[in-house]
C-alpha positions as CSV (number, residue, x, y, z in Angstrom):
1,M,-11.8,-15.4,20.5
2,S,-13.8,-14.2,22.9
3,E,-17.3,-13.0,22.8
4,P,-16.5,-9.2,22.5
5,D,-13.8,-9.6,19.6
6,R,-16.1,-12.1,17.4
7,P,-17.8,-9.4,14.5
8,A,-21.3,-8.3,15.1
9,D,-22.9,-9.4,11.3
10,A,-21.2,-12.5,8.7
11,A,-20.9,-9.8,6.6
12,A,-18.2,-8.2,8.8
13,A,-17.0,-11.7,9.1
14,R,-16.7,-11.8,5.5
15,L,-14.3,-8.9,5.3
16,A,-12.0,-9.6,7.7
17,A,-11.5,-12.5,6.7
18,E,-10.8,-11.4,3.0
19,A,-7.3,-10.2,1.8
20,P,-5.6,-9.9,4.2
21,L,-2.5,-8.8,1.9
22,A,-4.2,-6.6,-0.5
23,R,-5.7,-4.4,2.8
24,G,-2.2,-4.8,3.8
25,A,-0.9,-3.7,0.8
26,V,-3.3,-0.3,1.5
27,V,-2.2,0.5,4.6
28,A,0.9,0.1,3.2
29,S,1.1,2.7,0.6
30,L,-0.5,4.6,2.5
31,S,1.8,4.6,5.0
32,A,4.5,6.3,2.9
33,V,2.2,9.7,2.6
34,V,2.4,9.8,6.8
35,L,6.4,9.0,6.8
36,G,7.1,11.4,4.6
37,F,7.4,9.4,1.4
38,T,9.9,7.3,2.4
39,F,10.7,4.4,0.0
40,V,10.7,0.9,1.6
41,P,6.8,1.3,2.6
42,Q,6.3,1.8,-1.2
43,L,8.3,-1.6,-1.9
44,L,6.6,-3.2,0.6
45,G,2.7,-2.0,-1.1
46,L,4.1,-3.3,-4.6
47,A,5.5,-6.8,-2.7
48,L,1.9,-7.2,-0.9
49,A,-0.4,-6.1,-3.4
50,G,1.6,-8.9,-6.1
51,L,0.9,-11.1,-3.6
52,S,-2.7,-10.7,-3.1
53,L,-3.0,-10.3,-7.5
54,A,-0.7,-14.3,-7.5
55,R,-3.5,-15.9,-4.7
56,R,-5.8,-14.5,-6.3
57,E,-7.8,-13.3,-2.7
58,P,-11.4,-13.1,-3.2
59,G,-12.5,-10.1,-2.6
60,G,-8.7,-8.4,-3.1
61,R,-8.3,-7.4,-6.4
62,R,-9.9,-3.7,-5.8
63,P,-7.2,-3.0,-2.7
64,A,-4.0,-4.8,-4.2
65,L,-4.3,-2.8,-7.4
66,L,-5.9,0.4,-5.4
67,A,-1.9,0.0,-3.4
68,V,-0.1,-0.4,-7.0
69,V,-1.8,2.2,-8.4
70,I,-0.7,4.4,-5.0
71,S,2.8,2.9,-4.8
72,L,3.9,3.9,-8.1
73,L,2.4,7.4,-7.9
74,L,4.2,8.1,-4.9
75,T,7.2,6.6,-6.4
76,V,6.8,8.2,-9.8
77,V,6.4,11.7,-7.1
78,W,9.5,10.4,-4.9
79,G,11.2,10.2,-8.1
80,I,10.7,14.1,-9.1
81,V,10.9,15.5,-5.9
82,L,14.6,13.7,-6.1
83,G,15.6,14.9,-9.3
84,L,14.6,18.2,-8.7
85,L,17.0,18.2,-5.8
86,L,19.8,16.8,-7.6
87,K,19.5,19.2,-9.8
88,W,19.2,22.1,-7.6
89,W,22.6,20.8,-5.8
90,A,24.4,20.6,-9.0
91,T,23.8,24.1,-10.3
92,S,24.0,25.3,-6.6
93,R,28.0,24.9,-6.9
């Protein structure tokens, strides 16, 4: 690493090294909101959170559980919207 890329203190260095899967899971889960409730980032967030929990990453339990909650919540919302759209489409004929 070059000098400008190094974290300034030990706490920042520790946070940068901890729980990359859990942080990736949160980013993937939140990107589903930005991408318009598409289903793929939610699945990716759930998979990364599961891997993080299975590997017992230090400092990764809380972000992994947050990613699971976000992904499941968005999946439920996605299912409700899809169900309402299908109901509207079926009754509009």
